[in-house]
C-alpha positions as CSV (number, residue, x, y, z in Angstrom):
1,M,76.9,45.1,26.4
2,A,75.7,42.1,25.2
3,R,73.6,43.5,22.4
4,S,76.9,44.5,21.4
5,L,78.7,41.1,21.6
6,N,76.0,39.9,19.8
7,C,76.4,42.4,16.8
8,E,80.5,41.7,16.9
9,T,80.8,37.9,17.5
10,G,77.6,36.9,15.7
11,Q,76.7,34.5,19.2
12,K,74.0,34.9,20.8
13,W,74.4,36.4,24.3
14,S,72.1,37.1,26.7
15,V,72.4,39.7,29.8
16,D,72.4,36.4,32.2
17,R,74.6,34.6,30.3
18,L,77.3,37.2,30.1
19,R,76.9,37.8,33.8
20,R,77.9,34.8,34.7
21,S,80.9,34.4,32.4
22,V,82.4,37.6,33.7
23,K,81.8,36.1,37.5
24,R,83.3,32.7,36.4
25,L,86.5,34.8,34.5
26,V,86.8,36.7,38.1
27,R,86.4,33.8,40.1
28,E,89.0,32.0,37.8
29,G,91.7,34.9,38.0
30,F,91.2,35.9,34.4
31,A,89.3,39.4,34.7
32,D,89.3,42.3,37.2
33,P,87.1,42.1,40.3
34,G,86.1,45.7,39.6
35,L,83.8,44.1,36.8
36,I,81.3,42.5,39.0
37,V,81.1,45.4,42.0
38,P,77.9,46.6,41.3
39,S,77.6,50.1,40.2
40,P,75.9,53.2,41.9
41,R,72.7,54.2,42.0
42,R,71.5,57.0,39.5
43,T,70.0,60.2,41.2
44,P,66.7,60.6,39.3
45,Q,67.9,63.6,37.8
46,E,70.8,61.4,36.0
47,R,68.0,59.3,34.9
48,L,65.7,62.0,33.8
49,M,68.1,64.0,30.9
50,P,68.9,60.5,28.9
51,L,64.8,60.3,28.8
52,I,64.0,63.8,27.8
53,A,67.1,64.0,25.4
54,G,65.6,60.6,23.6
55,I,61.9,61.8,23.4
56,A,63.2,65.5,21.9
57,N,65.3,63.8,19.4
58,T,62.6,61.6,18.4
59,N,60.7,64.2,17.7
60,P,61.8,67.9,17.9
61,D,58.8,69.3,17.5
62,L,57.1,68.6,20.5
63,T,57.0,71.2,23.4
64,F,58.0,70.9,26.9
65,L,54.6,70.5,27.8
66,D,53.8,67.4,25.4
67,I,57.5,65.7,26.8
68,A,56.2,66.2,30.1
69,R,53.1,64.5,29.5
70,Q,55.0,61.7,27.7
71,L,57.6,61.4,31.1
72,V,53.8,61.2,33.5
73,A,52.6,58.8,30.9
74,M,55.8,57.0,31.7
75,H,55.8,57.1,35.4
76,E,58.8,59.0,35.4
């Protein structure tokens, strides 16, 4: 989100600065409190699918074994 804001506004937003700003907006009643509720943890399967897709899209010639080796190297 911070990266998107940086592109759109031209201002420098860090993740910490964005978090502090949203918390303050919620505290002062200008933003929905749901914005600061932590998101549920992802299951391992939900984490792996985007990683596998990203590896496969980066190099479509990789075999399943090559992708598995990369995941092992990434400690996933």
